[in-house]
GUBA-575549 format. One record per residue: residue number from 1; x, y, z of N, C-alpha, C, O in turn. Coordinates in Angstrom, 3 decimals, padded with zeros to 6 digits. Layout:
<sites>
[site NUM; [X; Y; Z]; [X; Y; Z]; [X; Y; Z]; [X; Y; Z]];
...
</sites>
This chain:
<sites>
[site 1; [038.823; -000.547; 010.363]; [038.061; 000.067; 009.303]; [037.192; -001.005; 008.652]; [037.611; -002.154; 008.514]];
[site 2; [036.003; -000.631; 008.261]; [035.073; -001.552; 007.613]; [035.570; -001.894; 006.207]; [036.288; -001.115; 005.579]];
[site 3; [035.179; -003.057; 005.736]; [035.496; -003.466; 004.373]; [034.617; -002.666; 003.419]; [033.390; -002.750; 003.487]];
[site 4; [035.227; -001.902; 002.546]; [034.490; -001.046; 001.621]; [034.357; -001.654; 000.231]; [033.868; -000.992; -000.685]];
[site 5; [034.783; -002.900; 000.058]; [034.704; -003.554; -001.233]; [033.239; -003.748; -001.623]; [032.461; -004.293; -000.840]];
[site 6; [032.852; -003.306; -002.831]; [031.462; -003.472; -003.240]; [031.098; -004.945; -003.440]; [031.941; -005.758; -003.819]];
[site 7; [029.845; -005.272; -003.183]; [029.315; -006.620; -003.365]; [027.946; -006.502; -004.027]; [027.398; -005.402; -004.099]];
[site 8; [027.384; -007.595; -004.506]; [026.028; -007.519; -005.068]; [025.003; -006.984; -004.062]; [024.037; -006.325; -004.449]];
[site 9; [025.212; -007.266; -002.783]; [024.304; -006.744; -001.757]; [024.576; -005.279; -001.418]; [023.692; -004.574; -000.931]];
[site 10; [025.803; -004.827; -001.678]; [026.210; -003.440; -001.428]; [026.940; -002.923; -002.660]; [028.161; -002.768; -002.628]];
[site 11; [026.212; -002.649; -003.758]; [026.877; -002.197; -004.973]; [027.569; -000.850; -004.765]; [027.196; -000.064; -003.894]];
[site 12; [028.570; -000.615; -005.578]; [029.272; 000.655; -005.496]; [030.622; 000.582; -006.178]; [030.930; -000.370; -006.895]];
[site 13; [031.409; 001.596; -005.941]; [032.735; 001.750; -006.537]; [033.721; 001.976; -005.403]; [033.479; 002.795; -004.516]];
[site 14; [034.840; 001.245; -005.432]; [035.873; 001.424; -004.413]; [037.215; 001.578; -005.106]; [037.586; 000.761; -005.948]];
[site 15; [037.946; 002.635; -004.747]; [039.273; 002.911; -005.299]; [040.235; 003.066; -004.140]; [039.908; 003.681; -003.124]];
[site 16; [041.429; 002.503; -004.299]; [042.446; 002.602; -003.261]; [043.799; 002.904; -003.888]; [044.142; 002.369; -004.943]];
[site 17; [044.553; 003.756; -003.235]; [045.936; 004.050; -003.617]; [046.685; 004.310; -002.318]; [046.760; 005.448; -001.857]];
[site 18; [047.247; 003.239; -001.722]; [047.800; 003.352; -000.381]; [048.992; 004.302; -000.246]; [049.256; 004.807; 000.845]];
[site 19; [049.706; 004.548; -001.334]; [050.817; 005.499; -001.275]; [051.038; 006.062; -002.673]; [050.586; 005.469; -003.652]];
[site 20; [051.726; 007.197; -002.781]; [051.964; 007.795; -004.097]; [052.715; 006.874; -005.062]; [052.559; 006.990; -006.277]];
[site 21; [053.520; 005.969; -004.528]; [054.311; 005.093; -005.384]; [053.625; 003.766; -005.705]; [054.100; 003.018; -006.558]];
[site 22; [052.533; 003.472; -005.043]; [051.812; 002.213; -005.268]; [050.788; 002.411; -006.380]; [050.235; 003.501; -006.532]];
[site 23; [050.533; 001.356; -007.159]; [049.496; 001.485; -008.190]; [048.109; 001.534; -007.545]; [047.866; 000.902; -006.517]];
[site 24; [047.229; 002.274; -008.150]; [045.847; 002.321; -007.685]; [045.172; 000.990; -008.009]; [045.539; 000.312; -008.968]];
[site 25; [044.188; 000.630; -007.201]; [043.340; -000.524; -007.481]; [041.891; -000.075; -007.352]; [041.577; 000.845; -006.597]];
[site 26; [041.020; -000.730; -008.093]; [039.615; -000.369; -008.019]; [038.731; -001.556; -008.297]; [039.124; -002.491; -008.994]];
[site 27; [037.530; -001.515; -007.747]; [036.528; -002.533; -008.030]; [035.167; -001.870; -008.049]; [034.928; -000.883; -007.353]];
[site 28; [034.280; -002.426; -008.856]; [032.933; -001.887; -008.971]; [031.946; -003.025; -009.130]; [032.218; -004.017; -009.807]];
[site 29; [030.800; -002.867; -008.498]; [029.682; -003.785; -008.649]; [028.442; -002.915; -008.789]; [028.175; -002.071; -007.934]];
[site 30; [027.689; -003.117; -009.855]; [026.477; -002.344; -010.090]; [025.254; -003.177; -009.725]; [025.290; -004.406; -009.787]];
[site 31; [024.177; -002.505; -009.348]; [022.954; -003.239; -009.037]; [022.369; -003.928; -010.264]; [021.492; -004.781; -010.124]];
[site 32; [022.838; -003.575; -011.484]; [022.371; -004.247; -012.704]; [023.092; -005.577; -012.921]; [022.725; -006.339; -013.817]];
[site 33; [024.128; -005.867; -012.099]; [024.863; -007.121; -012.201]; [026.255; -006.990; -012.791]; [027.034; -007.940; -012.725]];
[site 34; [026.591; -005.854; -013.362]; [027.918; -005.649; -013.940]; [028.969; -005.555; -012.840]; [028.724; -004.971; -011.785]];
[site 35; [030.149; -006.140; -013.096]; [031.265; -006.058; -012.161]; [032.535; -005.761; -012.939]; [032.636; -006.087; -014.121]];
[site 36; [033.506; -005.141; -012.273]; [034.787; -004.854; -012.906]; [035.838; -004.614; -011.840]; [035.530; -004.174; -010.732]];
[site 37; [037.091; -004.910; -012.190]; [038.231; -004.589; -011.345]; [039.314; -003.985; -012.223]; [039.341; -004.204; -013.435]];
[site 38; [040.208; -003.223; -011.600]; [041.307; -002.618; -012.343]; [042.496; -002.435; -011.417]; [042.343; -002.243; -010.211]];
[site 39; [043.689; -002.497; -012.007]; [044.933; -002.237; -011.296]; [045.776; -001.312; -012.150]; [045.925; -001.528; -013.353]];
[site 40; [046.321; -000.290; -011.534]; [047.129; 000.699; -012.243]; [046.338; 001.986; -012.385]; [045.122; 001.966; -012.574]];
[site 41; [047.034; 003.090; -012.295]; [046.365; 004.384; -012.283]; [045.498; 004.625; -013.514]; [044.354; 005.057; -013.375]];
[site 42; [046.006; 004.361; -014.703]; [045.244; 004.606; -015.927]; [044.033; 003.679; -016.020]; [042.952; 004.108; -016.425]];
[site 43; [044.210; 002.414; -015.648]; [043.099; 001.469; -015.719]; [042.018; 001.811; -014.692]; [040.829; 001.668; -014.974]];
[site 44; [042.422; 002.258; -013.513]; [041.438; 002.642; -012.497]; [040.689; 003.894; -012.940]; [039.483; 003.999; -012.713]];
[site 45; [041.376; 004.842; -013.567]; [040.687; 006.022; -014.089]; [039.651; 005.606; -015.119]; [038.538; 006.132; -015.120]];
[site 46; [039.999; 004.668; -016.000]; [039.044; 004.180; -016.996]; [037.855; 003.487; -016.325]; [036.716; 003.642; -016.767]];
[site 47; [038.117; 002.726; -015.261]; [037.041; 002.075; -014.510]; [036.087; 003.124; -013.932]; [034.870; 002.989; -014.050]];
[site 48; [036.631; 004.151; -013.318]; [035.800; 005.209; -012.727]; [035.005; 005.926; -013.818]; [033.812; 006.178; -013.646]];
[site 49; [035.648; 006.255; -014.929]; [034.951; 006.929; -016.024]; [033.817; 006.061; -016.569]; [032.721; 006.561; -016.822]];
[site 50; [034.073; 004.765; -016.750]; [033.048; 003.850; -017.243]; [031.903; 003.697; -016.259]; [030.739; 003.674; -016.659]];
[site 51; [032.221; 003.592; -014.980]; [031.197; 003.480; -013.942]; [030.291; 004.718; -013.967]; [029.066; 004.608; -013.925]];
[site 52; [030.921; 005.891; -014.036]; [030.159; 007.138; -014.017]; [029.266; 007.262; -015.253]; [028.136; 007.741; -015.159]];
[site 53; [029.769; 006.835; -016.400]; [029.013; 006.977; -017.645]; [027.933; 005.925; -017.821]; [026.896; 006.213; -018.417]];
[site 54; [028.147; 004.704; -017.317]; [027.250; 003.604; -017.664]; [026.598; 002.882; -016.493]; [025.693; 002.075; -016.706]];
[site 55; [027.021; 003.143; -015.285]; [026.478; 002.441; -014.115]; [026.252; 003.446; -012.999]; [026.284; 004.654; -013.234]];
[site 56; [026.026; 002.963; -011.803]; [025.863; 003.848; -010.658]; [025.000; 005.053; -010.943]; [023.785; 004.914; -011.081]];
[site 57; [025.597; 006.251; -011.036]; [024.815; 007.461; -011.246]; [024.085; 007.465; -012.588]; [023.037; 008.101; -012.706]];
[site 58; [024.603; 006.781; -013.590]; [023.941; 006.763; -014.902]; [022.572; 006.087; -014.799]; [021.630; 006.506; -015.471]];
[site 59; [022.450; 005.058; -013.977]; [021.160; 004.393; -013.806]; [020.151; 005.325; -013.133]; [018.958; 005.269; -013.433]];
[site 60; [020.620; 006.168; -012.238]; [019.724; 007.111; -011.563]; [019.144; 008.114; -012.533]; [017.987; 008.511; -012.390]];
[site 61; [019.932; 008.538; -013.532]; [019.465; 009.531; -014.501]; [018.456; 008.934; -015.478]; [017.555; 009.632; -015.944]];
[site 62; [018.603; 007.641; -015.791]; [017.742; 007.037; -016.804]; [016.548; 006.322; -016.203]; [015.651; 005.903; -016.935]];
[site 63; [016.518; 006.175; -014.892]; [015.403; 005.504; -014.247]; [015.463; 003.991; -014.309]; [014.468; 003.325; -014.020]];
[site 64; [016.620; 003.424; -014.684]; [016.754; 001.953; -014.735]; [016.936; 001.382; -013.385]; [017.064; 000.166; -013.241]];
</sites>
């Protein structure tokens, strides 16, 4: 499988939860330069919510 981890050259959001009992992990890199990582289900949910509200798709809506 290809490495799906976001990089400055390939910005995006990646979330992983290998099993129901394992904590989720996430990483995000935005084309604006912002980066973030999270571990744990609640923290990863917050990362996804923040990415959706302020990066990635949010930049598309505002034209940034």
